[in-house]
C-alpha positions, 0 to 999 in steps of 0.5 A: 496481524494475519493476512487472508489469502488473496482472492483468485478469479479466472480471467473468464469471470471478467466478462461479468463486470457488474459482479467483478466490481462488486467483488472488488469493493467487498474484497479487502485485498488484491484479487489475483486474475489467472489464466490457465491456472497461472496468475497474470494480473492483479485487480483491487479497489481504489481504497485498497490501492490507496492504502497499499500505496500509503504503506509503501511510501511510508516504508520507503521514507523509513528506509531512506531515513535509515540509509541516511543514518547508516551513511552518517546523516545528522540526527535530530532530537525528536522534541527539537524537530517537532518544536521547529515544525510547530514554529514554522507552520504555526501548529 
């Protein structure tokens, strides 16, 4: 998957709030806000934020599980695990 370069806006464009909100909604990634040519902040739509947060949380859980395995954690058969979940939660 190829990611597009982030959109970059100078801080003085933040004065036009209607345009900024439009750009935020239309941009599928974070927007880098610059001052004097240097990045100072990041802005993004709630949708992009939520998607990024879910991915980061999933990655953290995967890494935590891999650490557990590396440290001798108990391995559970996948079919057994899902059967137990279905039994507990009735689905």
